[in-house]
Rosetta silent file (secondary structure, phi, psi, omega in degrees, C-alpha in Angstrom):
SEQUENCE: XXXXXXXXXXXXXXXXXXXXXXXXXXXXXXXXXXXXXXXXXXXXXXXXXXXXXXXXXXXXXXXXXXXX
SCORE:     score description
SCORE:     0.000 S_00000001
   1 L     0.000  127.918 -173.572   76.646  145.208   22.304 S_00000001
   2 L   -89.861  172.728 -173.971   79.113  144.017   24.899 S_00000001
   3 H   -59.764  -45.062 -178.214   81.524  146.185   26.861 S_00000001
   4 H   -64.209  -41.212  179.697   84.598  145.511   24.676 S_00000001
   5 H   -62.848  -45.873 -176.158   82.623  146.508   21.471 S_00000001
   6 H   -66.031  -34.612  174.488   81.503  149.731   23.094 S_00000001
   7 H   -64.902  -42.176  174.585   85.044  150.551   24.243 S_00000001
   8 H   -63.987  -40.930  174.538   86.371  149.970   20.814 S_00000001
   9 H   -56.249  -52.357  178.709   83.576  152.065   19.320 S_00000001
  10 H   -61.946  -44.387  174.155   84.444  154.935   21.638 S_00000001
  11 H   -56.239  -41.556 -179.588   88.130  154.634   20.927 S_00000001
  12 H   -64.925  -44.568  176.897   87.442  154.724   17.219 S_00000001
  13 H   -60.033  -40.311 -172.888   85.276  157.901   17.649 S_00000001
  14 H   -68.404  -43.289  179.054   87.884  159.571   19.787 S_00000001
  15 H   -59.083  -39.828  178.484   90.579  158.934   17.110 S_00000001
  16 H   -64.992  -39.420 -178.461   88.336  160.438   14.450 S_00000001
  17 H   -68.171  -42.013  178.400   87.549  163.379   16.610 S_00000001
  18 H   -63.071  -35.982  175.676   91.217  164.003   17.396 S_00000001
  19 H   -68.664  -37.571  178.084   91.973  163.963   13.669 S_00000001
  20 H   -66.871  -41.577  178.185   89.166  166.328   12.925 S_00000001
  21 H   -61.632  -41.414  179.696   90.314  168.710   15.666 S_00000001
  22 H   -66.106  -36.641  175.312   93.821  168.673   14.360 S_00000001
  23 H   -63.241  -43.603  179.999   92.580  169.361   10.837 S_00000001
  24 H   -69.720  -35.126  176.726   90.470  172.256   11.966 S_00000001
  25 H   -65.141  -40.686  173.076   93.366  173.668   13.998 S_00000001
  26 H   -58.669  -47.516 -178.399   95.605  173.524   10.913 S_00000001
  27 H   -63.946  -43.667  179.536   93.030  175.421    8.839 S_00000001
  28 H   -59.535  -43.132  179.172   92.607  177.959   11.646 S_00000001
  29 H   -62.572  -41.326 -179.267   96.339  178.569   11.924 S_00000001
  30 H   -67.644  -40.561  178.139   96.590  179.061    8.155 S_00000001
  31 H   -67.048  -34.204  178.761   93.661  181.538    8.171 S_00000001
  32 H   -65.114  -39.511  173.894   95.142  183.461   11.017 S_00000001
  33 H   -57.427  -41.561 -178.466   98.382  183.845    8.945 S_00000001
  34 H   -67.581  -47.026 -179.453   96.355  185.135    6.081 S_00000001
  35 H   -58.148  -47.470 -178.121   94.399  187.568    8.283 S_00000001
  36 H   -60.084  -41.437  177.107   97.694  188.900    9.786 S_00000001
  37 H   -65.553  -45.217  175.137   99.219  189.361    6.360 S_00000001
  38 H   -63.075  -36.832  173.559   96.123  191.187    5.123 S_00000001
  39 H   -59.975  -49.065  178.078   96.183  193.470    8.200 S_00000001
  40 H   -59.001  -42.814  179.015   99.752  194.405    7.462 S_00000001
  41 H   -62.331  -42.733 -179.235   98.894  195.125    3.787 S_00000001
  42 H   -65.425  -41.150  175.332   95.918  197.217    4.822 S_00000001
  43 H   -60.470  -42.517  174.724   98.000  199.273    7.254 S_00000001
  44 H   -60.753  -43.508 -178.442  100.516  199.918    4.509 S_00000001
  45 H   -69.377  -35.662  179.342   97.874  200.946    2.065 S_00000001
  46 H   -64.821  -41.479  176.908   96.273  203.298    4.676 S_00000001
  47 H   -62.535  -42.948  176.162   99.665  204.950    5.297 S_00000001
  48 H   -58.014  -46.288 -178.451  100.245  205.278    1.611 S_00000001
  49 H   -63.458  -48.094  177.745   96.802  206.875    1.155 S_00000001
  50 H   -60.016  -35.265  171.612   97.385  209.287    3.924 S_00000001
  51 H   -62.745  -45.265 -179.142  100.710  210.298    2.445 S_00000001
  52 H   -66.523  -43.604  178.359   99.214  210.838   -0.930 S_00000001
  53 H   -59.802  -43.208  177.438   96.258  212.760    0.500 S_00000001
  54 H   -58.700  -41.038  179.391   98.690  214.967    2.421 S_00000001
  55 H   -68.336  -39.908 -177.981  100.600  215.797   -0.842 S_00000001
  56 H   -73.676  -36.942  179.489   97.453  216.722   -2.666 S_00000001
  57 H   -64.310  -41.714 -174.980   96.030  218.825    0.238 S_00000001
  58 H   -72.921  -31.566  177.019   99.304  220.858    0.573 S_00000001
  59 H   -76.474  -26.585  179.861   99.431  221.671   -3.142 S_00000001
  60 H   -73.775  -35.295 -177.067   95.745  222.790   -3.140 S_00000001
  61 H   -72.729  -28.384 -171.103   96.349  225.076   -0.219 S_00000001
  62 H   -72.610  -48.111 -173.149   99.435  226.746   -1.713 S_00000001
  63 L  -132.657  140.258  176.473   97.803  228.140   -4.864 S_00000001
  64 L   -70.875  156.680  178.977   94.173  228.738   -5.919 S_00000001
  65 L   -60.021  156.641 -179.077   92.874  226.976   -8.976 S_00000001
  66 L   -63.134  -25.053  178.837   93.330  228.896  -12.262 S_00000001
  67 L   -71.924   -7.765  174.681   89.645  229.681  -12.646 S_00000001
  68 L   -83.544    0.000    0.000   89.645  232.070   -9.701 S_00000001
């Protein structure tokens, strides 16, 4: 294999590697957006659960259950 063929081979590999890196980066960016959206949804659900738990706890403390 002469020098020109080796350089062409390396340039070809580099082009494929650049394309692969860009594809992986695009997937990573999309996954990060999904993760951020899921984190926001989880935070909203946790706040909602805490609000609901607070409502149930306050009603239990006000009056004892009827079987007492």
